[in-house]
N, CA, C and O atoms as a GROMACS GRO file, in nm:
protein
  568
    1UNK      N    1  -2.370  -0.322   2.964
    1UNK     CA    2  -2.272  -0.385   2.879
    1UNK      C    3  -2.149  -0.419   2.963
    1UNK      O    4  -2.104  -0.338   3.044
    2UNK      N    5  -2.096  -0.538   2.943
    2UNK     CA    6  -1.971  -0.579   3.008
    2UNK      C    7  -1.856  -0.551   2.913
    2UNK      O    8  -1.853  -0.601   2.800
    3UNK      N    9  -1.761  -0.470   2.959
    3UNK     CA   10  -1.649  -0.426   2.876
    3UNK      C   11  -1.518  -0.463   2.944
    3UNK      O   12  -1.503  -0.444   3.065
    4UNK      N   13  -1.426  -0.515   2.867
    4UNK     CA   14  -1.291  -0.544   2.913
    4UNK      C   15  -1.197  -0.443   2.850
    4UNK      O   16  -1.198  -0.424   2.728
    5UNK      N   17  -1.115  -0.379   2.932
    5UNK     CA   18  -1.014  -0.287   2.882
    5UNK      C   19  -0.877  -0.350   2.905
    5UNK      O   20  -0.838  -0.376   3.018
    6UNK      N   21  -0.806  -0.375   2.795
    6UNK     CA   22  -0.675  -0.439   2.799
    6UNK      C   23  -0.569  -0.335   2.765
    6UNK      O   24  -0.581  -0.261   2.668
    7UNK      N   25  -0.466  -0.331   2.846
    7UNK     CA   26  -0.354  -0.240   2.825
    7UNK      C   27  -0.226  -0.319   2.811
    7UNK      O   28  -0.195  -0.406   2.892
    8UNK      N   29  -0.151  -0.287   2.707
    8UNK     CA   30  -0.030  -0.361   2.675
    8UNK      C   31   0.096  -0.308   2.742
    8UNK      O   32   0.089  -0.244   2.846
    9UNK      N   33   0.210  -0.336   2.680
    9UNK     CA   34   0.339  -0.310   2.742
    9UNK      C   35   0.365  -0.162   2.769
    9UNK      O   36   0.329  -0.074   2.692
   10UNK      N   37   0.429  -0.141   2.882
   10UNK     CA   38   0.477  -0.011   2.929
   10UNK      C   39   0.366   0.082   2.977
   10UNK      O   40   0.394   0.192   3.025
   11UNK      N   41   0.240   0.040   2.964
   11UNK     CA   42   0.132   0.127   3.012
   11UNK      C   43   0.126   0.128   3.164
   11UNK      O   44   0.061   0.215   3.222
   12UNK      N   45   0.192   0.034   3.229
   12UNK     CA   46   0.206   0.038   3.374
   12UNK      C   47   0.296   0.153   3.418
   12UNK      O   48   0.300   0.187   3.536
   13UNK      N   49   0.369   0.212   3.325
   13UNK     CA   50   0.460   0.323   3.356
   13UNK      C   51   0.399   0.460   3.326
   13UNK      O   52   0.467   0.562   3.336
   14UNK      N   53   0.272   0.463   3.289
   14UNK     CA   54   0.208   0.592   3.261
   14UNK      C   55   0.224   0.685   3.381
   14UNK      O   56   0.221   0.641   3.496
   15UNK      N   57   0.240   0.812   3.351
   15UNK     CA   58   0.263   0.912   3.455
   15UNK      C   59   0.411   0.937   3.477
   15UNK      O   60   0.450   1.045   3.521
   16UNK      N   61   0.494   0.837   3.445
   16UNK     CA   62   0.640   0.848   3.458
   16UNK      C   63   0.706   0.846   3.321
   16UNK      O   64   0.806   0.914   3.298
   17UNK      N   65   0.651   0.766   3.232
   17UNK     CA   66   0.711   0.744   3.100
   17UNK      C   67   0.671   0.856   3.005
   17UNK      O   68   0.553   0.872   2.974
   18UNK      N   69   0.766   0.931   2.959
   18UNK     CA   70   0.745   1.036   2.859
   18UNK      C   71   0.615   1.114   2.883
   18UNK      O   72   0.525   1.110   2.799
   19UNK      N   73   0.605   1.184   2.996
   19UNK     CA   74   0.480   1.255   3.026
   19UNK      C   75   0.446   1.363   2.924
   19UNK      O   76   0.330   1.402   2.911
   20UNK      N   77   0.546   1.412   2.851
   20UNK     CA   78   0.518   1.512   2.747
   20UNK      C   79   0.439   1.451   2.631
   20UNK      O   80   0.374   1.523   2.556
   21UNK      N   81   0.446   1.318   2.615
   21UNK     CA   82   0.372   1.248   2.510
   21UNK      C   83   0.246   1.183   2.566
   21UNK      O   84   0.139   1.195   2.508
   22UNK      N   85   0.260   1.114   2.680
   22UNK     CA   86   0.152   1.032   2.732
   22UNK      C   87   0.076   1.094   2.848
   22UNK      O   88  -0.024   1.038   2.894
   23UNK      N   89   0.120   1.208   2.897
   23UNK     CA   90   0.053   1.275   3.006
   23UNK      C   91   0.104   1.231   3.143
   23UNK      O   92   0.191   1.144   3.152
   24UNK      N   93   0.051   1.291   3.246
   24UNK     CA   94   0.097   1.265   3.383
   24UNK      C   95   0.005   1.171   3.460
   24UNK      O   96   0.036   1.132   3.572
   25UNK      N   97  -0.109   1.136   3.401
   25UNK     CA   98  -0.198   1.041   3.466
   25UNK      C   99  -0.139   0.901   3.464
   25UNK      O  100  -0.081   0.859   3.364
   26UNK      N  101  -0.152   0.830   3.576
   26UNK     CA  102  -0.115   0.690   3.579
   26UNK      C  103  -0.229   0.608   3.519
   26UNK      O  104  -0.338   0.660   3.496
   27UNK      N  105  -0.204   0.482   3.492
   27UNK     CA  106  -0.310   0.395   3.442
   27UNK      C  107  -0.423   0.386   3.544
   27UNK      O  108  -0.540   0.381   3.507
   28UNK      N  109  -0.388   0.383   3.671
   28UNK     CA  110  -0.490   0.382   3.776
   28UNK      C  111  -0.572   0.510   3.776
   28UNK      O  112  -0.694   0.506   3.797
   29UNK      N  113  -0.507   0.623   3.752
   29UNK     CA  114  -0.580   0.750   3.742
   29UNK      C  115  -0.680   0.745   3.627
   29UNK      O  116  -0.794   0.790   3.641
   30UNK      N  117  -0.638   0.692   3.514
   30UNK     CA  118  -0.726   0.683   3.397
   30UNK      C  119  -0.842   0.589   3.426
   30UNK      O  120  -0.957   0.618   3.390
   31UNK      N  121  -0.813   0.476   3.490
   31UNK     CA  122  -0.919   0.382   3.526
   31UNK      C  123  -1.022   0.449   3.617
   31UNK      O  124  -1.142   0.441   3.592
   32UNK      N  125  -0.975   0.515   3.721
   32UNK     CA  126  -1.067   0.581   3.814
   32UNK      C  127  -1.147   0.691   3.744
   32UNK      O  128  -1.267   0.706   3.769
   33UNK      N  129  -1.080   0.768   3.658
   33UNK     CA  130  -1.148   0.875   3.584
   33UNK      C  131  -1.258   0.818   3.494
   33UNK      O  132  -1.371   0.865   3.497
   34UNK      N  133  -1.224   0.716   3.414
   34UNK     CA  134  -1.322   0.661   3.321
   34UNK      C  135  -1.440   0.601   3.395
   34UNK      O  136  -1.555   0.620   3.355
   35UNK      N  137  -1.413   0.530   3.502
   35UNK     CA  138  -1.521   0.467   3.577
   35UNK      C  139  -1.618   0.568   3.637
   35UNK      O  140  -1.731   0.532   3.670
   36UNK      N  141  -1.577   0.694   3.650
   36UNK     CA  142  -1.662   0.799   3.706
   36UNK      C  143  -1.735   0.880   3.599
   36UNK      O  144  -1.818   0.965   3.632
   37UNK      N  145  -1.707   0.854   3.474
   37UNK     CA  146  -1.773   0.928   3.366
   37UNK      C  147  -1.917   0.881   3.351
   37UNK      O  148  -1.946   0.762   3.366
   38UNK      N  149  -2.009   0.974   3.322
   38UNK     CA  150  -2.150   0.936   3.307
   38UNK      C  151  -2.171   0.824   3.204
   38UNK      O  152  -2.261   0.742   3.219
   39UNK      N  153  -2.090   0.822   3.100
   39UNK     CA  154  -2.103   0.720   2.996
   39UNK      C  155  -2.071   0.580   3.048
   39UNK      O  156  -2.110   0.480   2.986
   40UNK      N  157  -2.001   0.572   3.160
   40UNK     CA  158  -1.965   0.442   3.218
   40UNK      C  159  -2.074   0.387   3.309
   40UNK      O  160  -2.075   0.267   3.339
   41UNK      N  161  -2.164   0.472   3.354
   41UNK     CA  162  -2.269   0.429   3.446
   41UNK      C  163  -2.355   0.321   3.382
   41UNK      O  164  -2.394   0.331   3.265
   42UNK      N  165  -2.384   0.218   3.459
   42UNK     CA  166  -2.467   0.110   3.410
   42UNK      C  167  -2.390   0.004   3.334
   42UNK      O  168  -2.448  -0.095   3.288
   43UNK      N  169  -2.260   0.024   3.319
   43UNK     CA  170  -2.177  -0.073   3.248
   43UNK      C  171  -2.076  -0.133   3.344
   43UNK      O  172  -2.030  -0.066   3.437
   44UNK      N  173  -2.043  -0.258   3.323
   44UNK     CA  174  -1.942  -0.326   3.403
   44UNK      C  175  -1.810  -0.321   3.325
   44UNK      O  176  -1.800  -0.374   3.215
   45UNK      N  177  -1.710  -0.257   3.384
   45UNK     CA  178  -1.582  -0.239   3.316
   45UNK      C  179  -1.472  -0.307   3.397
   45UNK      O  180  -1.450  -0.275   3.513
   46UNK      N  181  -1.403  -0.401   3.333
   46UNK     CA  182  -1.290  -0.469   3.395
   46UNK      C  183  -1.162  -0.422   3.326
   46UNK      O  184  -1.159  -0.406   3.204
   47UNK      N  185  -1.057  -0.401   3.403
   47UNK     CA  186  -0.929  -0.352   3.351
   47UNK      C  187  -0.823  -0.460   3.366
   47UNK      O  188  -0.822  -0.536   3.462
   48UNK      N  189  -0.732  -0.464   3.266
   48UNK     CA  190  -0.622  -0.560   3.267
   48UNK      C  191  -0.501  -0.496   3.200
   48UNK      O  192  -0.516  -0.426   3.100
   49UNK      N  193  -0.383  -0.519   3.256
   49UNK     CA  194  -0.259  -0.472   3.194
   49UNK      C  195  -0.154  -0.579   3.206
   49UNK      O  196  -0.139  -0.642   3.311
   50UNK      N  197  -0.081  -0.601   3.097
   50UNK     CA  198   0.033  -0.690   3.100
   50UNK      C  199   0.136  -0.646   2.997
   50UNK      O  200   0.103  -0.596   2.890
   51UNK      N  201   0.261  -0.666   3.033
   51UNK     CA  202   0.371  -0.640   2.941
   51UNK      C  203   0.401  -0.762   2.854
   51UNK      O  204   0.493  -0.759   2.772
   52UNK      N  205   0.324  -0.869   2.873
   52UNK     CA  206   0.352  -0.995   2.805
   52UNK      C  207   0.243  -1.027   2.701
   52UNK      O  208   0.125  -1.031   2.733
   53UNK      N  209   0.285  -1.047   2.580
   53UNK     CA  210   0.193  -1.072   2.470
   53UNK      C  211   0.100  -1.189   2.500
   53UNK      O  212  -0.021  -1.179   2.481
   54UNK      N  213   0.156  -1.299   2.545
   54UNK     CA  214   0.076  -1.418   2.572
   54UNK      C  215  -0.031  -1.396   2.678
   54UNK      O  216  -0.141  -1.449   2.667
   55UNK      N  217   0.001  -1.318   2.781
   55UNK     CA  218  -0.099  -1.289   2.885
   55UNK      C  219  -0.213  -1.206   2.830
   55UNK      O  220  -0.329  -1.225   2.867
   56UNK      N  221  -0.181  -1.113   2.740
   56UNK     CA  222  -0.287  -1.034   2.676
   56UNK      C  223  -0.375  -1.124   2.589
   56UNK      O  224  -0.497  -1.109   2.586
   57UNK      N  225  -0.314  -1.216   2.518
   57UNK     CA  226  -0.389  -1.311   2.434
   57UNK      C  227  -0.477  -1.400   2.522
   57UNK      O  228  -0.594  -1.421   2.491
   58UNK      N  229  -0.421  -1.452   2.631
   58UNK     CA  230  -0.500  -1.534   2.722
   58UNK      C  231  -0.620  -1.457   2.776
   58UNK      O  232  -0.729  -1.513   2.791
   59UNK      N  233  -0.600  -1.329   2.807
   59UNK     CA  234  -0.710  -1.249   2.860
   59UNK      C  235  -0.818  -1.226   2.755
   59UNK      O  236  -0.937  -1.226   2.787
   60UNK      N  237  -0.777  -1.205   2.631
   60UNK     CA  238  -0.874  -1.192   2.522
   60UNK      C  239  -0.954  -1.321   2.508
   60UNK      O  240  -1.076  -1.317   2.495
   61UNK      N  241  -0.885  -1.435   2.509
   61UNK     CA  242  -0.954  -1.564   2.498
   61UNK      C  243  -1.052  -1.584   2.611
   61UNK      O  244  -1.164  -1.631   2.590
   62UNK      N  245  -1.011  -1.549   2.733
   62UNK     CA  246  -1.099  -1.573   2.849
   62UNK      C  247  -1.221  -1.480   2.849
   62UNK      O  248  -1.315  -1.502   2.925
   63UNK      N  249  -1.218  -1.378   2.764
   63UNK     CA  250  -1.332  -1.285   2.754
   63UNK      C  251  -1.449  -1.345   2.677
   63UNK      O  252  -1.560  -1.292   2.684
   64UNK      N  253  -1.426  -1.454   2.604
   64UNK     CA  254  -1.535  -1.515   2.527
   64UNK      C  255  -1.651  -1.550   2.619
   64UNK      O  256  -1.631  -1.610   2.725
   65UNK      N  257  -1.768  -1.513   2.580
   65UNK     CA  258  -1.892  -1.539   2.652
   65UNK      C  259  -1.900  -1.465   2.785
   65UNK      O  260  -1.996  -1.484   2.860
   66UNK      N  261  -1.800  -1.381   2.816
   66UNK     CA  262  -1.802  -1.307   2.942
   66UNK      C  263  -1.816  -1.157   2.925
   66UNK      O  264  -1.860  -1.087   3.016
   67UNK      N  265  -1.778  -1.105   2.807
   67UNK     CA  266  -1.788  -0.961   2.783
   67UNK      C  267  -1.854  -0.936   2.648
   67UNK      O  268  -1.857  -1.022   2.561
   68UNK      N  269  -1.905  -0.816   2.635
   68UNK     CA  270  -1.973  -0.778   2.511
   68UNK      C  271  -1.890  -0.682   2.427
   68UNK      O  272  -1.926  -0.652   2.313
   69UNK      N  273  -1.778  -0.635   2.483
   69UNK     CA  274  -1.692  -0.546   2.408
   69UNK      C  275  -1.555  -0.538   2.472
   69UNK      O  276  -1.540  -0.556   2.593
   70UNK      N  277  -1.455  -0.510   2.390
   70UNK     CA  278  -1.317  -0.495   2.436
   70UNK      C  279  -1.264  -0.361   2.387
   70UNK      O  280  -1.284  -0.323   2.272
   71UNK      N  281  -1.196  -0.292   2.476
   71UNK     CA  282  -1.116  -0.176   2.438
   71UNK      C  283  -0.972  -0.218   2.462
   71UNK      O  284  -0.938  -0.266   2.570
   72UNK      N  285  -0.887  -0.203   2.362
   72UNK     CA  286  -0.748  -0.243   2.377
   72UNK      C  287  -0.654  -0.129   2.342
   72UNK      O  288  -0.664  -0.069   2.235
   73UNK      N  289  -0.564  -0.100   2.434
   73UNK     CA  290  -0.451  -0.013   2.407
   73UNK      C  291  -0.331  -0.108   2.401
   73UNK      O  292  -0.270  -0.138   2.503
   74UNK      N  293  -0.298  -0.154   2.281
   74UNK     CA  294  -0.197  -0.257   2.268
   74UNK      C  295  -0.054  -0.210   2.281
   74UNK      O  296   0.038  -0.292   2.278
   75UNK      N  297  -0.032  -0.078   2.295
   75UNK     CA  298   0.105  -0.028   2.302
   75UNK      C  299   0.183  -0.073   2.180
   75UNK      O  300   0.130  -0.071   2.068
   76UNK      N  301   0.306  -0.112   2.200
   76UNK     CA  302   0.393  -0.152   2.088
   76UNK      C  303   0.344  -0.275   2.015
   76UNK      O  304   0.383  -0.298   1.900
   77UNK      N  305   0.259  -0.356   2.079
   77UNK     CA  306   0.205  -0.473   2.009
   77UNK      C  307   0.123  -0.433   1.887
   77UNK      O  308   0.101  -0.514   1.796
   78UNK      N  309   0.078  -0.309   1.884
   78UNK     CA  310   0.001  -0.254   1.771
   78UNK      C  311   0.068  -0.283   1.638
   78UNK      O  312   0.002  -0.317   1.540
   79UNK      N  313   0.198  -0.270   1.636
   79UNK     CA  314   0.273  -0.265   1.511
   79UNK      C  315   0.314  -0.401   1.456
   79UNK      O  316   0.351  -0.413   1.339
   80UNK      N  317   0.307  -0.506   1.540
   80UNK     CA  318   0.360  -0.634   1.492
   80UNK      C  319   0.292  -0.759   1.546
   80UNK      O  320   0.328  -0.869   1.505
   81UNK      N  321   0.195  -0.745   1.636
   81UNK     CA  322   0.142  -0.866   1.699
   81UNK      C  323   0.026  -0.925   1.619
   81UNK      O  324  -0.091  -0.896   1.642
   82UNK      N  325   0.063  -1.010   1.525
   82UNK     CA  326  -0.038  -1.084   1.451
   82UNK      C  327  -0.108  -1.184   1.542
   82UNK      O  328  -0.221  -1.224   1.515
   83UNK      N  329  -0.040  -1.224   1.649
   83UNK     CA  330  -0.102  -1.316   1.745
   83UNK      C  331  -0.219  -1.248   1.818
   83UNK      O  332  -0.324  -1.310   1.838
   84UNK      N  333  -0.202  -1.123   1.858
   84UNK     CA  334  -0.312  -1.049   1.922
   84UNK      C  335  -0.421  -1.022   1.819
   84UNK      O  336  -0.540  -1.030   1.850
   85UNK      N  337  -0.381  -0.989   1.698
   85UNK     CA  338  -0.480  -0.970   1.590
   85UNK      C  339  -0.564  -1.095   1.573
   85UNK      O  340  -0.687  -1.087   1.567
   86UNK      N  341  -0.500  -1.211   1.566
   86UNK     CA  342  -0.572  -1.337   1.550
   86UNK      C  343  -0.663  -1.366   1.668
   86UNK      O  344  -0.773  -1.419   1.651
   87UNK      N  345  -0.618  -1.331   1.789
   87UNK     CA  346  -0.701  -1.354   1.908
   87UNK      C  347  -0.827  -1.268   1.902
   87UNK      O  348  -0.937  -1.316   1.932
   88UNK      N  349  -0.811  -1.142   1.865
   88UNK     CA  350  -0.927  -1.052   1.853
   88UNK      C  351  -1.025  -1.108   1.750
   88UNK      O  352  -1.146  -1.112   1.772
   89UNK      N  353  -0.971  -1.150   1.638
   89UNK     CA  354  -1.055  -1.205   1.532
   89UNK      C  355  -1.124  -1.334   1.576
   89UNK      O  356  -1.241  -1.356   1.544
   90UNK      N  357  -1.053  -1.417   1.649
   90UNK     CA  358  -1.105  -1.548   1.688
   90UNK      C  359  -1.221  -1.538   1.787
   90UNK      O  360  -1.316  -1.617   1.779
   91UNK      N  361  -1.215  -1.444   1.881
   91UNK     CA  362  -1.319  -1.440   1.985
   91UNK      C  363  -1.446  -1.371   1.938
   91UNK      O  364  -1.551  -1.384   2.000
   92UNK      N  365  -1.436  -1.297   1.827
   92UNK     CA  366  -1.554  -1.234   1.768
   92UNK      C  367  -1.628  -1.144   1.868
   92UNK      O  368  -1.751  -1.144   1.875
   93UNK      N  369  -1.551  -1.066   1.944
   93UNK     CA  370  -1.607  -0.968   2.038
   93UNK      C  371  -1.576  -0.831   1.979
   93UNK      O  372  -1.461  -0.804   1.945
   94UNK      N  373  -1.675  -0.743   1.966
   94UNK     CA  374  -1.647  -0.610   1.914
   94UNK      C  375  -1.534  -0.544   1.994
   94UNK      O  376  -1.539  -0.537   2.117
   95UNK      N  377  -1.433  -0.496   1.923
   95UNK     CA  378  -1.312  -0.442   1.986
   95UNK      C  379  -1.278  -0.307   1.926
   95UNK      O  380  -1.288  -0.286   1.805
   96UNK      N  381  -1.235  -0.215   2.013
   96UNK     CA  382  -1.190  -0.083   1.971
   96UNK      C  383  -1.044  -0.068   2.014
   96UNK      O  384  -1.010  -0.093   2.129
   97UNK      N  385  -0.960  -0.028   1.921
   97UNK     CA  386  -0.818  -0.002   1.948
   97UNK      C  387  -0.803   0.145   1.988
   97UNK      O  388  -0.849   0.233   1.916
   98UNK      N  389  -0.738   0.171   2.102
   98UNK     CA  390  -0.717   0.309   2.146
   98UNK      C  391  -0.570   0.336   2.175
   98UNK      O  392  -0.493   0.246   2.210
   99UNK      N  393  -0.534   0.462   2.160
   99UNK     CA  394  -0.398   0.509   2.192
   99UNK      C  395  -0.409   0.647   2.254
   99UNK      O  396  -0.492   0.728   2.212
  100UNK      N  397  -0.327   0.675   2.352
  100UNK     CA  398  -0.326   0.806   2.417
  100UNK      C  399  -0.273   0.913   2.323
  100UNK      O  400  -0.332   1.021   2.311
  101UNK      N  401  -0.162   0.884   2.256
  101UNK     CA  402  -0.101   0.981   2.166
  101UNK      C  403  -0.156   0.965   2.025
  101UNK      O  404  -0.220   0.864   1.993
  102UNK      N  405  -0.131   1.064   1.942
  102UNK     CA  406  -0.176   1.060   1.803
  102UNK      C  407  -0.073   0.981   1.722
  102UNK      O  408   0.026   1.036   1.675
  103UNK      N  409  -0.099   0.852   1.706
  103UNK     CA  410  -0.002   0.764   1.640
  103UNK      C  411   0.023   0.802   1.494
  103UNK      O  412   0.127   0.768   1.438
  104UNK      N  413  -0.071   0.872   1.434
  104UNK     CA  414  -0.054   0.911   1.294
  104UNK      C  415   0.033   1.034   1.275
  104UNK      O  416   0.068   1.069   1.162
  105UNK      N  417   0.069   1.100   1.384
  105UNK     CA  418   0.158   1.215   1.376
  105UNK      C  419   0.284   1.195   1.457
  105UNK      O  420   0.340   1.289   1.514
  106UNK      N  421   0.328   1.070   1.462
  106UNK     CA  422   0.452   1.036   1.533
  106UNK      C  423   0.546   0.964   1.435
  106UNK      O  424   0.536   0.984   1.314
  107UNK      N  425   0.635   0.883   1.487
  107UNK     CA  426   0.730   0.812   1.402
  107UNK      C  427   0.655   0.724   1.303
  107UNK      O  428   0.544   0.678   1.330
  108UNK      N  429   0.717   0.700   1.188
  108UNK     CA  430   0.651   0.623   1.082
  108UNK      C  431   0.604   0.485   1.128
  108UNK      O  432   0.495   0.441   1.091
  109UNK      N  433   0.685   0.417   1.210
  109UNK     CA  434   0.646   0.282   1.251
  109UNK      C  435   0.520   0.282   1.336
  109UNK      O  436   0.447   0.183   1.338
  110UNK      N  437   0.492   0.392   1.405
  110UNK     CA  438   0.372   0.399   1.489
  110UNK      C  439   0.244   0.413   1.408
  110UNK      O  440   0.135   0.390   1.460
  111UNK      N  441   0.256   0.449   1.283
  111UNK     CA  442   0.139   0.465   1.196
  111UNK      C  443   0.085   0.330   1.149
  111UNK      O  444  -0.025   0.323   1.095
  112UNK      N  445   0.163   0.224   1.170
  112UNK     CA  446   0.125   0.090   1.124
  112UNK      C  447   0.054   0.016   1.237
  112UNK      O  448   0.110  -0.001   1.346
  113UNK      N  449  -0.067  -0.028   1.211
  113UNK     CA  450  -0.140  -0.111   1.306
  113UNK      C  451  -0.184  -0.238   1.236
  113UNK      O  452  -0.259  -0.235   1.138
  114UNK      N  453  -0.137  -0.350   1.288
  114UNK     CA  454  -0.183  -0.478   1.232
  114UNK      C  455  -0.316  -0.519   1.294
  114UNK      O  456  -0.376  -0.618   1.253
  115UNK      N  457  -0.362  -0.444   1.393
  115UNK     CA  458  -0.488  -0.475   1.461
  115UNK      C  459  -0.607  -0.398   1.405
  115UNK      O  460  -0.721  -0.444   1.414
  116UNK      N  461  -0.581  -0.283   1.348
  116UNK     CA  462  -0.687  -0.190   1.308
  116UNK      C  463  -0.797  -0.256   1.226
  116UNK      O  464  -0.915  -0.227   1.246
  117UNK      N  465  -0.761  -0.343   1.134
  117UNK     CA  466  -0.861  -0.402   1.044
  117UNK      C  467  -0.954  -0.502   1.112
  117UNK      O  468  -1.061  -0.532   1.058
  118UNK      N  469  -0.917  -0.554   1.229
  118UNK     CA  470  -1.006  -0.647   1.299
  118UNK      C  471  -1.080  -0.578   1.414
  118UNK      O  472  -1.150  -0.643   1.492
  119UNK      N  473  -1.062  -0.447   1.424
  119UNK     CA  474  -1.130  -0.368   1.526
  119UNK      C  475  -1.238  -0.283   1.462
  119UNK      O  476  -1.233  -0.252   1.343
  120UNK      N  477  -1.337  -0.245   1.542
  120UNK     CA  478  -1.443  -0.156   1.493
  120UNK      C  479  -1.386  -0.022   1.449
  120UNK      O  480  -1.430   0.037   1.350
  121UNK      N  481  -1.286   0.024   1.526
  121UNK     CA  482  -1.234   0.158   1.504
  121UNK      C  483  -1.101   0.170   1.575
  121UNK      O  484  -1.074   0.099   1.672
  122UNK      N  485  -1.016   0.261   1.526
  122UNK     CA  486  -0.895   0.300   1.596
  122UNK      C  487  -0.912   0.444   1.640
  122UNK      O  488  -0.946   0.531   1.559
  123UNK      N  489  -0.890   0.470   1.768
  123UNK     CA  490  -0.903   0.604   1.824
  123UNK      C  491  -0.769   0.641   1.885
  123UNK      O  492  -0.715   0.566   1.967
  124UNK      N  493  -0.713   0.756   1.846
  124UNK     CA  494  -0.585   0.797   1.901
  124UNK      C  495  -0.576   0.948   1.912
  124UNK      O  496  -0.642   1.022   1.840
  125UNK      N  497  -0.490   0.991   2.004
  125UNK     CA  498  -0.458   1.132   2.014
  125UNK      C  499  -0.542   1.212   2.109
  125UNK      O  500  -0.531   1.335   2.112
  126UNK      N  501  -0.626   1.148   2.188
  126UNK     CA  502  -0.714   1.221   2.280
  126UNK      C  503  -0.675   1.199   2.426
  126UNK      O  504  -0.755   1.227   2.516
  127UNK      N  505  -0.555   1.149   2.452
  127UNK     CA  506  -0.515   1.120   2.589
  127UNK      C  507  -0.612   1.020   2.651
  127UNK      O  508  -0.657   0.927   2.585
  128UNK      N  509  -0.643   1.041   2.778
  128UNK     CA  510  -0.734   0.948   2.847
  128UNK      C  511  -0.873   0.948   2.784
  128UNK      O  512  -0.948   0.852   2.799
  129UNK      N  513  -0.907   1.054   2.713
  129UNK     CA  514  -1.038   1.060   2.647
  129UNK      C  515  -1.048   0.958   2.533
  129UNK      O  516  -1.159   0.928   2.487
  130UNK      N  517  -0.935   0.903   2.487
  130UNK     CA  518  -0.940   0.796   2.387
  130UNK      C  519  -1.016   0.675   2.442
  130UNK      O  520  -1.090   0.609   2.370
  131UNK      N  521  -0.998   0.646   2.571
  131UNK     CA  522  -1.071   0.536   2.634
  131UNK      C  523  -1.221   0.566   2.638
  131UNK      O  524  -1.303   0.478   2.612
  132UNK      N  525  -1.255   0.689   2.672
  132UNK     CA  526  -1.397   0.728   2.676
  132UNK      C  527  -1.459   0.717   2.537
  132UNK      O  528  -1.571   0.668   2.523
  133UNK      N  529  -1.388   0.762   2.437
  133UNK     CA  530  -1.439   0.751   2.300
  133UNK      C  531  -1.453   0.604   2.260
  133UNK      O  532  -1.546   0.568   2.188
  134UNK      N  533  -1.361   0.521   2.305
  134UNK     CA  534  -1.371   0.377   2.279
  134UNK      C  535  -1.495   0.318   2.343
  134UNK      O  536  -1.565   0.237   2.281
  135UNK      N  537  -1.523   0.358   2.466
  135UNK     CA  538  -1.644   0.311   2.534
  135UNK      C  539  -1.769   0.356   2.461
  135UNK      O  540  -1.861   0.276   2.441
  136UNK      N  541  -1.773   0.482   2.420
  136UNK     CA  542  -1.888   0.534   2.345
  136UNK      C  543  -1.908   0.455   2.216
  136UNK      O  544  -2.020   0.423   2.178
  137UNK      N  545  -1.798   0.424   2.148
  137UNK     CA  546  -1.807   0.347   2.025
  137UNK      C  547  -1.871   0.211   2.049
  137UNK      O  548  -1.958   0.169   1.974
  138UNK      N  549  -1.828   0.142   2.155
  138UNK     CA  550  -1.886   0.010   2.185
  138UNK      C  551  -2.032   0.020   2.223
  138UNK      O  552  -2.114  -0.059   2.176
  139UNK      N  553  -2.066   0.115   2.306
  139UNK     CA  554  -2.204   0.129   2.355
  139UNK      C  555  -2.298   0.167   2.241
  139UNK      O  556  -2.413   0.121   2.237
  140UNK      N  557  -2.251   0.248   2.148
  140UNK     CA  558  -2.338   0.300   2.043
  140UNK      C  559  -2.333   0.220   1.912
  140UNK      O  560  -2.395   0.260   1.813
  141UNK      N  561  -2.259   0.110   1.911
  141UNK     CA  562  -2.250   0.032   1.786
  141UNK      C  563  -2.386  -0.026   1.750
  141UNK      O  564  -2.469  -0.055   1.837
  142UNK      N  565  -2.406  -0.043   1.624
  142UNK     CA  566  -2.534  -0.098   1.577
  142UNK      C  567  -2.525  -0.247   1.558
  142UNK      O  568  -2.623  -0.310   1.520
   0.00000   0.00000   0.00000
């Protein structure tokens, strides 16, 4: 399976940004860790990160006919990006929304996801394991 993992704003600061919430792993650490997990073997995984909404949308669009699944950690775009929601819906690629922290046990605004309804599932609160659970969800979908 070809999988694209998209990471939104501020995820380039992982390991430095609020490590008590997001952990001490960098995004590169998470990428290297996931790529070494047995569940990743036999799958092609491409990683992308941008702090810019339009670049994330362009990357989703370019995934058409190139990938079979998307894992997206949209960061703050989760709460208000109808443009990313529309892009996910438009490309018709199975997508899983992931978050490192438990968004349902944080500030009220973090509990709102405008993307959740166009994704197969929302996974949050498992740290880097949220990405692994996202991969398992895509691989095991019916």
